C-alpha positions in Angstrom: 0.0 0.0 0.0 1.4 3.4 -1.0 2.1 5.9 1.7 -0.6 8.6 1.8 0.5 12.1 2.3 -1.4 15.3 2.5 -1.9 17.2 -0.7 -2.5 20.7 0.7 -2.7 22.2 -2.7 -4.5 25.1 -1.3 -1.3 26.3 0.4 0.4 26.6 -3.1 -2.5 28.8 -4.3 -2.4 30.8 -1.1 1.3 31.6 -1.5 0.8 32.5 -5.2 -2.0 34.8 -4.2 0.2 36.4 -1.6 2.9 36.9 -4.2 0.4 38.5 -6.5 -0.6 40.9 -3.8 3.0 41.6 -2.9 3.7 42.5 -6.5 1.1 45.3 -6.4 1.6 46.4 -2.8 2.5 50.0 -2.4 6.2 50.8 -1.9 8.0 54.1 -1.4 8.7 55.8 -4.7 12.5 55.4 -4.4 12.2 51.6 -3.9 9.7 51.2 -6.8 12.4 50.9 -9.4 13.8 47.8 -7.7 10.5 46.0 -6.9 11.2 42.3 -6.6 9.6 39.9 -9.0 7.6 38.2 -6.2 5.3 36.2 -8.4 8.2 34.9 -10.5 10.1 33.9 -7.4 7.2 32.0 -5.8 6.3 30.3 -9.1 10.0 29.4 -9.6 10.1 27.7 -6.2 6.9 25.7 -6.8 7.9 24.7 -10.3 11.3 23.5 -9.0 9.8 21.3 -6.3 6.4 20.4 -7.6 6.5 20.5 -11.4 3.6 18.1 -11.6 1.3 20.7 -9.9 2.6 24.1 -11.1 3.6 24.7 -14.6 3.2 26.8 -17.7 -0.6 27.1 -17.5 -0.4 28.4 -13.9 2.3 30.9 -15.0 0.1 32.1 -17.9 -3.0 32.5 -15.8 -1.2 34.3 -13.0 0.6 36.5 -15.6 -2.8 37.5 -17.1 -4.0 38.3 -13.5 -0.9 40.4 -13.0 -1.5 42.2 -16.3 -5.0 43.1 -15.1 -3.8 44.3 -11.7 -1.0 46.4 -13.2 -3.2 47.7 -16.0 -0.5 46.8 -18.5 -0.7 45.4 -22.0 -2.7 42.2 -21.8 -0.4 39.2 -22.1 2.8 41.0 -21.4 3.4 39.6 -17.9 1.9 36.3 -18.9 4.5 36.0 -21.7 7.3 36.9 -19.3 6.2 34.6 -16.5 5.8 31.8 -19.1 9.3 32.4 -20.3 10.7 32.3 -16.8 8.9 29.0 -16.0 9.9 27.5 -19.4 13.6 28.2 -18.6 13.2 27.0 -15.0 11.5 23.8 -16.2 14.2 23.1 -18.7 16.8 23.5 -15.9 14.9 22.2 -12.9 16.8 18.9 -12.5 20.1 20.6 -12.4 18.9 23.7 -10.5 17.6 21.5 -7.7 21.0 20.0 -7.2 22.8 23.4 -7.0 23.6 25.0 -3.7 21.5 28.1 -2.9 24.2 30.6 -4.0 24.4 29.0 -7.4 20.7 29.0 -7.7 20.8 32.7 -7.1 23.3 33.2 -9.9 21.2 31.1 -12.4 18.0 32.9 -11.4 19.8 36.3 -11.8 20.4 35.3 -15.4 16.8 33.9 -15.9 15.2 37.0 -14.3 17.6 39.3 -16.2 16.5 37.7 -19.5 12.9 38.2 -18.5 13.5 41.8 -17.8 15.2 42.2 -21.2 12.1 40.7 -22.9 10.0 43.2 -20.8 12.2 46.0 -22.1 11.8 44.8 -25.6 8.0 44.7 -25.3 8.0 48.2 -23.6 10.2 49.5 -26.5 7.7 48.1 -29.0 4.9 50.0 -27.2 6.9 53.2 -26.9 7.5 53.1 -23.1 11.2 52.3 -22.9 13.2 53.3 -19.8 16.3 55.2 -20.7 18.9 53.4 -18.5 19.9 49.9 -17.5 18.1 50.4 -14.1 15.4 48.1 -15.5 17.6 45.1 -14.6 17.5 46.1 -10.9 14.4 43.9 -10.1 16.3 40.9 -11.4 19.2 41.6 -9.0 16.9 42.3 -6.1 15.0 39.1 -6.8 18.1 37.0 -7.0 19.3 38.4 -3.7 16.0 37.7 -2.0 15.8 34.1 -3.4 17.5 32.5 -0.3 14.8 33.9 2.0 11.9 33.0 -0.4 13.4 29.5 -0.8 13.7 29.0 3.0 10.2 30.3 3.7 8.5 28.2 1.1 10.6 25.1 1.9 9.6 25.4 5.5 6.0 25.7 4.5 6.2 22.8 2.1 7.8 20.5 4.7 5.5 21.6 7.6 2.3 21.1 5.6 3.6 18.1 3.8 2.8 19.5 0.4 3.4 17.0 -2.4 
């Protein structure tokens, strides 16, 4: 007889909802330029450790929800989150084996590529920022990754999410 564990899938959706709310939460204006990619980080964690539950469709749906919340071009964040999740899914077997500091470096590159795609889309719509500061959210997100990882790992282990 197979061992039965608790699914607790509601906790995944609750954390993703919290990430969605964090991504639109008010911040001081000087910190707004480096707003972390909360939804991308939370999705990345769940895709790394539960790829059978969270995947491309989840990223797309949450990206459209983020587009609606931001009031941005419909599909812009959905495309970017899907790109991030596609890259993470293609690397997830290796990424899970890396120590946390190497995961930070890989995610810096992945989030940086996503920010470049966002810059490209913004340039196509005529809203391009003039400097390389648009890469700051990727750096901030990579630096916050160890704390997000630790928090979600503790939640996953405590609630026996599988």
